N, C-alpha and C positions, 0 to 999 in steps of 0.2 A: 471532124476533129473538134474537140471542145476547146474553148478559149480560156487562157489563164487570166490572172488578175490584171495583167498589163495589156490584155488584148492579143497576146501571142498565142498561136495555136499550140496545143499540147499533144504529144504523141500518146497513142493508146498504150496503156500499161500491158505488158505481156502477161499471159495467163500464168498464175502461180502454180507450182507443182502440187499435186495432190498426194496424199498418203494412202497406201493400201491398207486393208483391214488389219493385218497383223502388226504393221508399223504403228498404226493409230492406237491399237490396243496396248502395245508396249510403252508408248509415250504417255498413255493415261494410267499406266499401272502404278500403284502406290509403293514404289521402291523404297522411299525413305521410311514410310510407316512399317513396312515389312522388316527392314534392317533394324529399326529402333525396337520393334517388338522382339526380334531375334536376340538382340543384346540383353534386353531386360529379362526376358523369360529364360534365356540361356543361363544367366547368373542365378536367377531364382531357382531353376531346376537343380543346380549344383547345391545351393544352400539348403533346400528343402528335401532333396532326395537322398543325399549322403547319409543323414541320420536314419532314414528308413532302411537303407541297405545294412547299416550296422545293427539295427535292432532285429531285423530278420535273420541275420547271420549269427548273432550272439544269442543262441538258443539257451545256453547254460550260464550265461552271464560271465563268461571267462575272458572276453575280449577287453582289451584296454580301450579307452576312449581315443577318438581321432586326435593325434598329436597337434596341439594348437600351434606349435612352432613350425609345422609343415604347411600351414595355410597358404603361404605365399607360393610355394612350389606346387601345391594342389591347384591353385588358381592358374598358375602359369601353364600347367599341363592340360587343363580342362577348358579354360575360357575360349581359346581360339576354335577348338573343335565344336564345343557346344553352340557358339554363336553361328558358325558356318552351317552346321547341321540343322539348327533351329530355323535359320533363315530359309534354307532350302525347303524345309518342311512346310513352313507357312506359305512360301511362294508356290509350292506344288499344290497345296490345298486350294489356293485361289485359282490357279490355272485349271485344275481339274473341275472345280466347281463351276467356273464360267463355261467350260466346254460342255459339261453335262446340261447346264441350263439352256444352251443353244438348242439342244435336242428336246428336252422336256423340263421346263422350270418346275422346281419343287424344293421345299425346305430340306427334304431328305437327301438331296444331292450334297449339301454341305456336310451333314453328318457322315455320309458314306465317304466323301472325300477325306475327311479328317481321319477316318479309320484306315483307309488305304495308305495315305501318306505317312501315317504313324508307323505302319509296318515297314515302310521303306526307309524312314528317317528317324523317327522318335525312338524306335526300338534300338537302333544303333547308338543313339545318344545315351540312353539308359545303360546299355551294356558297356560302353566306354567308361561311363562314370562308375559302374560296378567294379570294373577291372582296376581302375586307378585307386578306388577307395580300399578294396581288399588288399591290394599290394602295399598301400601305405600302412595298413594295419599289420602287415606281415603274414596275412593268411594265405596269400597267393604270391607266387614268384613270377607268374606270367609264362606263356608258352615260348619255346625257343624261336628265334627269328631267322632260322636258316632257310626257311622256305621262301619261294618267290612271292611277290606281292599278290599275284592272281591266286595262288594257292592259299595264302592267308585269308584273302577276301572270301573265297569259297568256303573255307573252313569256318570262318567267322559266321557266315550265314547259316551253314548247316548246324553248327554247334550252339549258337547263341540266339539267332533270330528265329529260325524255324520252330524250335520247341514252344515258343510263346506267341506264335502268329495269331492263333485264334483269340487268345486272351488280350493281346495287344489291339486287335481290330475291335473287339467288343468294348474294351476299355475306352479307346479314344473316340469311337463312334458316339458313345453316350456320355463322355465326360466333357472334354473340350467341344466335341461336336454338338452335344446337347446344350452346353452353356452358351455358345455363340448363336445358336438358333433361338433359344428362349430369351436371351438378354434383350434384343430389340423390342419385341412386344411388351416385355416386362417394363422396359424403360418408358415406352409410350404410355403404359398404364399408370406408372408413377407420375409421369409428366401431366397426365390428364387430371390427377387428383390434386395437383398443386394450383394455387390461385394465380391467375394471369391477368394482367391489366387489360382493360377494354375487351375482355372476353376472347382474346386471340389465343391460339394454341401453337406456339412456335415449336421448332424441333427441340428435342430434349437437350438440355445443357450437358456438356462433357462430364460434369460431376454426376449427373443423373445416369448417363450411359455407363460410367464406371461403377456406380453403385448397383445398377441392375445386373451388370456382369458379375460382380462379386456374389450377389444373392443366387443367381442362376448357376454359376460355376461351383459354388460351395455345395449346393444340393446335388448336382450331377457328379461332383468328385466323390462325395460320400457314398452315393449309390453304386459307384464302380470300384470301390476300394478293394474288394476281393480279387477282381481281375488284375488290378495293379500289383497286389502282393504276389499273385501267382507268376506274373512276368518277372518280377525282381527275384523271386525264388529260382526260376528257371535260369536266369542270368548268373546267379551265384553258383548254382550247381554246375553249369558249364564252365565257369571260371575255375572251379576247383577240380576240374577233370572228369566230372560225371557226364553221362549222356542222357539228359532228360528228354521227355517228350511232352505232348500236350496234356496227357492225363497224369503222368508221374509228377510233374511239378506242382499240380494242384493237390495231389495226394500228399506230397511231402509238406506242402504248406499247412494243410489241416492236421497232419500227423505231428508237426512241430508246434503249431500255435493253437490248435483246437478251434473253438468257436471265435477266438480273437481274430482269426484270419479274415473275418468279414469286415472288421472295423479297425484293425491294428494300423497304426500310423496315419489315421484319418485326418488328424489335425494338420500335419505337414502336407499331406497329399491334397486334401480339400482346399487348403490355403493356396497351394500352387495352382490348382485348376481355377479357383476363384480369381486369383490374380491374372491368370492367362485369359480367362473370359472377359474380365474387366478391361484389360489393356487392349485386346483385340476388338472389343466392342467400341471402346472410346476412340481408338485410332482409325477404325473403319477399314481394317485390313481385308475383311470380307464384306461384300456389299450385302444388303438385305436379301434374304432368300427369295428367289423367284423374280427378282427385279431384272427386267430385260435390258441390262446395260450393254450387251453385245449386239443388240438388235440392229444397230446402225452400222456395223462393221462391213457390211456388204455394199454400202453406198459407194458410188464411183468417185464422188468428190467430197472434199471436206474443207471448210474455211479455216485457214491457219491463223 
C-alpha cells in the first residue's frame, strides 16, 4: 500500500470500468455538430429549394408567386421535418462512412455514403418540400389520408422516391459528396499559400475551411444541376398524380426546359451545396477521408 501525505496507508483504487467499442464510438460522435448542421442546412434547403420548385413547375409563367403572408405557416410545416430528416441524413453518412473505412479506407467511401443516404433521407426531404410548396400555390390538393400509415409510406416510396433514385444517387455522390471530399485538401492548399510566422503550418483556420467548402461545393453543385432538376421534376410529376420513372422525368425536364435543364436554378442550388460543404467542412461532421479514427475501437481498455 502507498502512504498518504500524513503517513497513513491508502487503499488501492478499484479498476475503473472500461467502455466497449460501440459505446466509445457513440461518446466520441459529434452529435452537437450534426444537429447544428441539420438545423442550418434544413432551413437553407427550404429557402433555396422552394424557388427552384416554382420555376420548374411554372413552365408557362402562369403561377402566382409564393404568398409572402404564408411564410410563417410554411416554416411551421417544414422546419421540424427538414431538421429531423437532415440530421438523420448527416448522421447516417457519418456512420456508413466510418463503417466502410473499417473495411477499406478510401475517399470514395464518403461520396458513396452521401449518395446512398441521400436516397434514403434527402429525397424524402425534397419531396416533402415539393408537396407543401405546390399545395401552398394551389397546384396540388394532396392525396387522401384514408390509407394506413404503412400504406402511405409504401406509396410515397414507390411514387416519389423510386422514380428519381438514380438521379438522386448521382447528384449527391458528386455534389455534397464531392464538396466534402475536395474541401479539406483545398483548405490545406489555401492554408499553405498564406504567410505563417516562424515558418509553422498550423491547421487551417475555420474561416479557411469554410471558404474551401464554399469553393468546392459551388463547383460540384453546378456540375450536378441537371440531375437535381430531374429529381425535382420527378417529385412534381408524382405530386400532380402522374407516374414518372427514371427516364420519363429526365425526358420531361428537357422537353419543358430544353438546354436550360443543364443549368437552370444553378444559383440557388450551387449556393445550397456550397453552404452545405462549407458548414460540414468547418464543423467537422465528417472526418478526413481515409483517417483511421475507428482503428482503436477494438481495444479492450480505454482511459476515461
